[in-house]
Steps between C-alpha positions, in 0.01 A plus 500: 500500500831413334457787254451748784818376668695519175380856446622601844839330490631496144274593209242774462387325179396178677148390411269206459494383137206308354535342157232440237494133608426615860845411638615721787852619572670747728724705274775746580819651365828512686833622362359517145377139501142381494388243758181294523391300803251219440276489809394136457854367512706788637722480191708805412555570131769751402582695184436309178306226678260761641470674163416170324209437735345836416569462127330158493202610711452880466380711789132579540554744785727591790449678829656607826374694797539820296395415145304281262602456137301308238673367187187364335336680212 
């Protein structure tokens, strides 16, 4: 639901991100910065902090109401 709201109000690139370790995030970009929301805690990670999460646990796939993208081989 949060991804749908983010798409409407601020970022067409908002999507649900699922990592190879099965962690879920709501991800979006705003004013050239990447943001990740952790659903379990409601934490908001910005910029480098968000990038580090994805570097340490690469994405398996992402999706929104309009698309699905797999990053696995």
